[in-house]
GUPAFI-864193 format. One line per field, with one value per residue: residue number from 1; residue in one letter; y, x, z of N, C-alpha, C, CB in turn. Coordinates in nm, 3 decimals, padded with zeros to 5 digits, always signed. Atoms other than C-alpha are relative to their C-alpha. Glycine has a CB too. Layout:
REM residues N
seq = [NUM|...];
type = [A|...];
n_c2 = [Y|...];
n_c1 = [X|...];
n_c3 = [Z|...];
ca_c2 = [Y|...];
ca_c1 = [X|...];
ca_c3 = [Z|...];
c_c2 = [Y|...];
c_c1 = [X|...];
c_c3 = [Z|...];
cb_c2 = [Y|...];
cb_c1 = [X|...];
cb_c3 = [Z|...];
//
This chain:
REM residues 131
seq = [1|2|3|4|5|6|7|8|9|10|11|12|13|14|15|16|17|18|19|20|21|22|23|24|25|26|27|28|29|30|31|32|33|34|35|36|37|38|39|40|41|42|43|44|45|46|47|48|49|50|51|52|53|54|55|56|57|58|59|60|61|62|63|64|65|66|67|68|69|70|71|72|73|74|75|76|77|78|79|80|81|82|83|84|85|86|87|88|89|90|91|92|93|94|95|96|97|98|99|100|101|102|103|104|105|106|107|108|109|110|111|112|113|114|115|116|117|118|119|120|121|122|123|124|125|126|127|128|129|130|131];
type = [X|X|X|X|X|X|X|X|X|X|X|X|X|X|X|X|X|X|X|X|X|X|X|X|X|X|X|X|X|X|X|X|X|X|X|X|X|X|X|X|X|X|X|X|X|X|X|X|X|X|X|X|X|X|X|X|X|X|X|X|X|X|X|X|X|X|X|X|X|X|X|X|X|X|X|X|X|X|X|X|X|X|X|X|X|X|X|X|X|X|X|X|X|X|X|X|X|X|X|X|X|X|X|X|X|X|X|X|X|X|X|X|X|X|X|X|X|X|X|X|X|X|X|X|X|X|X|X|X|X|X];
n_c2 = [-00.194|+00.063|-00.114|-00.036|+00.075|+00.005|-00.061|+00.020|+00.164|-00.056|-00.083|+00.069|+00.102|-00.056|-00.030|+00.159|+00.029|-00.058|-00.020|+00.133|-00.023|-00.115|+00.020|+00.172|+00.132|+00.011|+00.084|-00.078|-00.045|+00.013|-00.092|-00.010|-00.071|-00.053|-00.058|-00.147|-00.090|-00.082|-00.119|-00.053|+00.157|+00.101|-00.014|-00.005|+00.120|-00.016|+00.101|-00.033|+00.036|-00.108|+00.096|-00.003|-00.152|-00.185|-00.036|-00.022|+00.002|+00.002|-00.008|-00.103|+00.046|-00.072|+00.021|-00.125|+00.110|-00.040|+00.052|-00.013|-00.085|+00.019|-00.065|+00.058|-00.071|+00.089|-00.112|+00.035|-00.010|-00.004|+00.001|-00.058|+00.080|-00.073|+00.035|+00.113|-00.009|-00.101|-00.045|-00.019|-00.109|+00.031|-00.160|-00.084|+00.049|+00.078|+00.177|+00.122|+00.081|+00.142|+00.107|+00.153|+00.055|+00.128|+00.059|-00.104|-00.110|-00.104|-00.142|-00.110|-00.098|-00.095|+00.028|+00.128|+00.108|+00.073|-00.072|+00.067|+00.161|+00.044|+00.132|-00.054|-00.060|+00.090|+00.072|+00.071|+00.061|+00.131|+00.052|-00.061|-00.064|-00.017|+00.107];
n_c1 = [+00.001|-00.020|+00.127|-00.051|-00.003|-00.152|-00.151|-00.043|-00.035|-00.094|+00.000|-00.095|-00.160|-00.119|-00.012|-00.036|-00.101|-00.061|+00.002|-00.092|-00.128|-00.035|-00.104|+00.081|-00.084|-00.133|-00.002|-00.093|+00.030|-00.126|-00.124|-00.105|-00.095|-00.083|-00.123|-00.007|-00.129|-00.007|-00.098|-00.091|-00.061|-00.066|+00.177|+00.117|+00.091|+00.187|+00.101|+00.104|+00.130|+00.108|+00.069|+00.166|+00.080|-00.082|-00.122|-00.114|-00.108|-00.073|-00.095|-00.148|-00.102|-00.096|-00.121|-00.129|-00.105|-00.007|+00.091|+00.095|+00.050|+00.132|+00.120|+00.132|+00.145|+00.115|+00.115|+00.106|-00.037|+00.084|+00.008|-00.016|+00.050|+00.066|-00.142|-00.009|-00.093|+00.080|-00.119|-00.076|-00.068|-00.081|+00.026|-00.077|-00.054|+00.047|-00.014|-00.073|+00.094|-00.013|+00.049|+00.019|-00.037|-00.025|-00.009|-00.145|+00.085|-00.127|+00.015|+00.040|-00.038|+00.080|+00.095|+00.094|-00.029|-00.131|-00.111|-00.053|-00.048|+00.085|-00.019|-00.009|+00.023|+00.093|+00.010|+00.029|+00.117|-00.031|+00.066|+00.122|+00.093|-00.035|+00.037];
n_c3 = [-00.121|-00.110|-00.107|-00.101|-00.142|+00.038|-00.040|-00.133|+00.025|+00.054|-00.108|-00.107|+00.034|+00.005|-00.127|-00.059|+00.044|-00.047|-00.108|-00.039|+00.044|-00.085|-00.072|-00.074|+00.099|-00.021|-00.148|-00.120|-00.136|-00.008|+00.008|+00.127|-00.001|+00.119|-00.026|+00.093|+00.037|-00.105|+00.068|-00.137|-00.089|+00.141|+00.052|-00.079|-00.023|-00.004|-00.019|-00.006|-00.041|+00.010|-00.043|+00.033|-00.048|+00.027|-00.071|+00.036|-00.064|+00.095|-00.031|+00.152|-00.091|+00.088|-00.051|+00.040|-00.025|-00.135|-00.062|+00.035|-00.056|-00.020|-00.025|+00.007|+00.039|+00.016|-00.018|+00.084|+00.134|+00.105|+00.154|+00.100|+00.130|+00.097|+00.086|+00.027|-00.113|-00.155|-00.050|-00.140|-00.059|-00.141|-00.075|+00.018|+00.168|+00.172|+00.052|+00.064|+00.154|+00.082|+00.109|+00.032|+00.172|+00.013|-00.164|-00.053|-00.060|+00.094|-00.128|+00.156|+00.010|-00.021|+00.117|+00.002|+00.145|-00.001|+00.011|+00.145|-00.057|-00.063|-00.057|-00.123|-00.101|-00.024|-00.108|+00.048|-00.086|-00.052|-00.028|+00.057|-00.036|-00.108|-00.066];
ca_c2 = [-00.816|-00.894|-00.835|-00.696|-00.992|-01.098|-00.802|-00.829|-01.168|-01.035|-00.738|-00.930|-01.154|-00.868|-00.754|-01.110|-01.119|-00.818|-00.858|-01.221|-01.040|-00.764|-00.836|-01.089|-01.328|-01.283|-01.509|-01.250|-01.398|-01.546|-01.486|-01.337|-01.270|-01.165|-00.925|-00.561|-00.342|-00.094|+00.296|+00.341|-00.042|-00.342|-00.461|-00.502|-00.852|-00.816|-01.037|-00.961|-01.095|-01.028|-01.180|-01.188|-00.887|-00.612|-00.643|-00.671|-00.730|-00.643|-00.702|-00.470|-00.623|-00.359|-00.492|-00.278|-00.360|-00.158|-00.352|-00.477|-00.275|-00.408|-00.231|-00.343|-00.233|-00.357|-00.195|-00.232|-00.235|-00.081|-00.164|+00.040|-00.110|+00.143|+00.071|-00.258|-00.208|-00.202|-00.005|+00.065|+00.391|+00.462|+00.734|+01.059|+00.862|+00.791|+00.483|+00.171|+00.015|-00.327|-00.556|-00.916|-01.114|-01.521|-01.607|-01.297|-00.946|-00.698|-00.395|-00.052|+00.312|+00.613|+00.621|+00.277|+00.148|-00.112|+00.020|-00.032|-00.341|-00.476|-00.833|-00.685|-00.563|-00.915|-01.104|-01.465|-01.634|-01.903|-01.984|-01.937|-01.884|-01.802|-02.060];
ca_c1 = [-01.531|-01.444|-01.769|-01.733|-01.709|-01.359|-01.216|-01.263|-01.156|-00.841|-00.787|-00.785|-00.513|-00.296|-00.331|-00.291|-00.006|+00.140|+00.084|+00.286|+00.589|+00.593|+00.856|+00.607|+00.740|+01.065|+01.256|+01.478|+01.435|+01.768|+02.159|+02.420|+02.762|+03.040|+03.367|+03.286|+03.565|+03.669|+03.853|+03.976|+04.054|+04.194|+03.767|+03.433|+03.318|+02.924|+02.693|+02.343|+02.009|+01.702|+01.369|+00.980|+00.855|+01.102|+01.374|+01.743|+02.048|+02.351|+02.731|+03.066|+03.389|+03.639|+03.963|+04.268|+04.647|+04.587|+04.294|+03.977|+03.683|+03.347|+02.991|+02.636|+02.303|+01.978|+01.621|+01.342|+01.430|+01.230|+01.130|+01.178|+00.902|+00.934|+01.343|+01.311|+01.528|+01.543|+01.757|+01.886|+01.880|+02.166|+02.252|+02.404|+02.494|+02.353|+02.130|+02.285|+02.100|+02.041|+01.934|+01.829|+01.924|+01.909|+01.973|+02.294|+02.205|+02.431|+02.512|+02.418|+02.581|+02.400|+02.198|+02.048|+02.219|+02.530|+02.877|+03.074|+03.244|+02.990|+03.118|+03.289|+03.007|+02.812|+02.669|+02.605|+02.282|+02.396|+02.136|+01.766|+01.615|+01.658|+01.733];
ca_c3 = [-02.998|-02.675|-02.417|-02.088|-01.849|-02.081|-02.058|-01.705|-01.678|-01.857|-01.604|-01.363|-01.485|-01.582|-01.214|-01.078|-01.276|-01.183|-00.775|-00.802|-00.940|-00.646|-00.369|-00.175|-00.496|-00.407|-00.182|+00.057|+00.361|+00.444|+00.517|+00.308|+00.301|+00.145|+00.093|-00.056|-00.140|+00.106|-00.018|+00.377|+00.483|+00.303|+00.274|+00.421|+00.554|+00.528|+00.681|+00.651|+00.771|+00.599|+00.763|+00.664|+00.851|+00.672|+00.945|+00.881|+01.088|+00.907|+01.040|+00.853|+00.991|+00.836|+00.803|+00.825|+00.898|+01.285|+01.332|+01.269|+01.334|+01.392|+01.327|+01.354|+01.219|+01.251|+01.186|+00.956|+00.549|+00.274|-00.072|-00.354|-00.615|-00.867|-00.874|-00.800|-00.454|-00.058|+00.117|+00.461|+00.665|+00.855|+01.096|+00.972|+00.610|+00.261|+00.255|+00.156|-00.203|-00.246|-00.532|-00.516|-00.795|-00.816|-00.418|-00.407|-00.290|-00.512|-00.284|-00.548|-00.562|-00.368|-00.685|-00.624|-00.923|-00.980|-00.917|-01.232|-01.052|-00.986|-00.929|-00.643|-00.435|-00.421|-00.128|-00.147|+00.026|+00.310|+00.446|+00.365|+00.651|+01.017|+01.281];
c_c2 = [-00.064|+00.083|+00.028|-00.075|-00.061|+00.065|-00.005|-00.066|+00.029|+00.111|-00.021|-00.101|+00.046|+00.036|-00.047|+00.002|+00.118|-00.022|-00.108|+00.031|+00.111|-00.083|-00.091|-00.134|-00.039|-00.086|+00.049|-00.074|-00.130|+00.102|+00.014|+00.011|+00.005|+00.136|+00.136|+00.055|+00.121|+00.145|-00.018|-00.154|-00.091|-00.056|+00.006|-00.110|+00.052|-00.072|+00.044|-00.074|+00.061|-00.103|+00.072|+00.143|+00.144|-00.032|-00.063|+00.026|-00.001|+00.023|+00.024|-00.053|+00.062|-00.051|+00.092|-00.070|+00.077|-00.046|+00.004|+00.061|-00.086|+00.097|-00.104|+00.125|-00.101|+00.115|-00.061|+00.055|+00.027|-00.017|+00.118|-00.028|+00.072|-00.064|-00.153|-00.071|-00.012|+00.061|+00.051|+00.156|-00.041|+00.154|+00.077|-00.038|-00.005|-00.114|-00.090|-00.093|-00.176|-00.101|-00.176|-00.088|-00.158|-00.011|+00.094|+00.111|+00.090|+00.150|+00.113|+00.101|+00.104|+00.036|-00.119|-00.067|-00.102|+00.077|-00.049|-00.103|-00.077|-00.128|+00.037|+00.052|-00.098|-00.074|-00.114|-00.034|-00.133|-00.055|+00.061|+00.022|-00.001|-00.075|+00.020];
c_c1 = [-00.002|-00.120|+00.105|+00.049|+00.157|+00.063|+00.000|+00.069|+00.148|+00.061|+00.064|+00.121|+00.058|+00.024|+00.032|+00.084|+00.096|+00.061|+00.100|+00.156|+00.042|+00.126|-00.056|+00.055|+00.148|+00.121|+00.123|+00.018|+00.135|+00.131|+00.102|+00.108|+00.052|+00.099|-00.015|+00.151|-00.014|+00.088|+00.105|+00.022|+00.043|-00.149|-00.049|-00.068|-00.118|-00.069|-00.087|-00.150|-00.102|-00.114|-00.157|-00.025|+00.077|+00.107|+00.095|+00.122|+00.136|+00.171|+00.109|+00.098|+00.106|+00.120|+00.124|+00.123|-00.020|-00.094|-00.140|-00.091|-00.121|-00.184|-00.135|-00.116|-00.121|-00.141|-00.116|+00.046|-00.109|-00.007|-00.028|-00.077|+00.065|+00.195|+00.043|+00.126|-00.021|+00.128|-00.013|+00.033|+00.109|+00.015|+00.110|+00.094|-00.123|-00.079|+00.051|-00.103|+00.032|-00.099|+00.006|-00.015|+00.063|+00.136|+00.126|-00.113|+00.139|-00.070|+00.020|+00.088|-00.154|-00.108|-00.081|+00.079|+00.129|+00.106|+00.079|+00.125|-00.065|-00.003|+00.067|-00.072|-00.107|-00.011|-00.093|-00.095|+00.078|-00.073|-00.176|-00.121|+00.068|+00.061|+00.041];
c_c3 = [+00.139|+00.125|+00.126|+00.078|-00.053|+00.019|+00.157|+00.078|-00.001|+00.107|+00.075|+00.013|+00.003|+00.176|+00.121|+00.040|+00.078|+00.198|+00.017|-00.014|+00.072|+00.104|+00.148|-00.087|+00.052|+00.133|+00.054|+00.104|+00.008|+00.051|-00.094|+00.032|-00.105|+00.021|-00.090|+00.028|+00.069|-00.030|+00.111|+00.089|-00.108|-00.061|+00.107|-00.004|+00.052|+00.038|+00.016|-00.016|-00.035|+00.070|-00.056|+00.038|-00.027|+00.074|-00.049|+00.108|-00.111|+00.071|-00.074|+00.070|-00.101|+00.010|-00.051|+00.087|+00.171|+00.059|-00.048|+00.083|-00.055|-00.005|-00.034|-00.005|+00.020|-00.003|-00.091|-00.171|-00.110|-00.129|-00.047|-00.076|-00.136|-00.066|+00.011|+00.135|+00.127|+00.042|+00.128|+00.030|+00.062|+00.073|-00.010|-00.118|-00.086|+00.062|-00.069|-00.107|-00.001|-00.120|+00.014|-00.133|+00.020|+00.137|+00.002|+00.001|-00.064|+00.074|-00.136|+00.119|+00.110|-00.065|+00.036|-00.146|-00.032|+00.015|-00.107|+00.003|+00.080|+00.076|+00.122|+00.158|+00.010|+00.124|+00.010|+00.112|+00.091|+00.055|-00.035|+00.118|+00.193|+00.076|+00.131];
cb_c2 = [+00.144|+00.010|-00.110|+00.057|-00.142|-00.009|+00.176|-00.010|-00.088|+00.049|+00.018|-00.053|-00.068|+00.135|+00.028|-00.112|-00.008|+00.098|+00.006|-00.135|+00.017|+00.068|+00.149|-00.007|+00.055|+00.130|-00.180|+00.130|-00.013|-00.031|-00.019|+00.099|-00.020|+00.034|-00.102|+00.137|+00.036|-00.086|+00.182|+00.143|-00.100|-00.173|-00.120|+00.096|-00.107|+00.009|-00.082|+00.075|-00.002|+00.066|-00.032|-00.116|+00.000|+00.175|-00.018|+00.096|-00.122|+00.111|-00.069|+00.233|-00.176|+00.136|-00.136|+00.201|+00.003|+00.124|+00.044|-00.090|+00.151|-00.036|+00.137|-00.102|+00.050|-00.123|+00.169|+00.078|-00.117|+00.070|-00.087|-00.005|+00.005|+00.212|+00.093|+00.000|+00.096|-00.111|+00.092|-00.089|+00.072|-00.078|+00.002|+00.024|-00.172|-00.079|-00.041|-00.102|+00.078|-00.083|+00.033|-00.028|+00.121|-00.035|-00.204|+00.035|-00.003|-00.006|+00.016|+00.060|+00.014|+00.079|-00.027|+00.045|+00.097|-00.072|+00.004|+00.125|-00.005|+00.008|-00.104|+00.062|+00.150|-00.077|+00.079|-00.068|-00.063|-00.013|-00.021|-00.101|-00.083|+00.027|-00.117];
cb_c1 = [-00.201|+00.175|-00.194|-00.058|-00.158|+00.037|+00.029|-00.057|-00.067|-00.049|-00.083|-00.069|+00.051|-00.004|-00.068|+00.013|-00.011|-00.071|-00.123|-00.036|+00.013|-00.159|+00.068|-00.220|+00.030|+00.007|+00.003|-00.056|-00.195|+00.008|+00.064|-00.010|+00.069|-00.108|+00.130|-00.131|+00.017|+00.060|-00.070|-00.111|-00.134|+00.128|-00.084|-00.081|+00.056|-00.074|+00.003|+00.022|-00.011|-00.037|+00.032|-00.110|-00.023|-00.086|+00.003|-00.019|-00.013|-00.064|+00.002|+00.037|+00.006|+00.012|+00.023|-00.040|+00.192|+00.005|+00.011|-00.024|+00.035|+00.036|+00.001|-00.019|-00.003|-00.001|+00.050|-00.147|+00.066|-00.029|-00.094|+00.093|-00.180|-00.079|+00.135|+00.037|+00.049|-00.084|+00.057|+00.148|-00.073|+00.177|-00.032|+00.055|+00.079|+00.160|-00.065|+00.055|+00.087|+00.010|+00.090|-00.105|+00.151|+00.043|+00.028|+00.176|-00.052|-00.016|+00.176|-00.238|+00.035|+00.052|+00.078|-00.204|+00.012|+00.024|+00.069|+00.050|+00.111|-00.075|+00.081|+00.033|-00.016|+00.006|-00.024|+00.091|-00.143|+00.083|+00.056|-00.053|-00.163|-00.068|+00.047];
cb_c3 = [-00.009|+00.029|+00.083|+00.047|+00.042|-00.091|-00.058|+00.043|-00.161|-00.131|+00.052|+00.061|-00.098|-00.115|+00.016|-00.067|-00.153|-00.051|+00.062|-00.107|-00.142|+00.093|+00.021|-00.030|-00.178|-00.002|-00.007|+00.059|+00.085|-00.107|+00.091|-00.091|+00.077|-00.114|-00.039|+00.059|-00.157|+00.111|-00.015|+00.120|+00.101|+00.062|-00.085|-00.031|+00.094|-00.104|+00.081|-00.062|+00.108|-00.180|+00.169|+00.098|+00.177|+00.076|+00.131|-00.081|+00.096|-00.103|+00.049|-00.019|+00.041|+00.023|-00.024|+00.073|-00.111|+00.025|+00.106|-00.038|-00.025|+00.110|-00.092|+00.136|-00.169|+00.144|-00.056|+00.068|-00.030|+00.002|-00.058|-00.040|-00.009|+00.041|+00.062|-00.169|+00.001|+00.169|-00.081|-00.001|+00.086|-00.035|+00.164|+00.118|-00.013|-00.126|-00.037|+00.135|-00.198|+00.109|-00.124|+00.059|-00.094|-00.181|+00.043|-00.133|+00.203|-00.247|+00.174|-00.072|-00.175|+00.003|-00.140|-00.016|-00.131|-00.112|+00.118|-00.101|+00.070|-00.068|-00.088|-00.040|+00.002|-00.088|+00.089|-00.054|-00.119|+00.066|+00.112|-00.122|-00.060|+00.042|-00.056];
//
């Protein structure tokens, strides 16, 4: 039968394991780039920089026949532990949701779920940290 000290050590071990698997253990810091689908244009070229202090910079270039439009957003992103995703708030629009998977960032839909064609919604890590 397990005594109290053994039980306490087991509980501490489980808590430590869970804490180590939080967003702090994810190597998310770096620069990500990719081309995302666009309903109103040809494509969106995206470059997302994530920093250790949970600040981000996102450049989006909307490519269209009549010319490119560049948008820049920056601010603080928020982790949503229960969903395993992070979100970026937008002024006057729904938040953007992303999930980090193996040195890639998957852009998610407004419900924080993968798009049906999720292969087209990927940003690849190109730099491990800011320079």
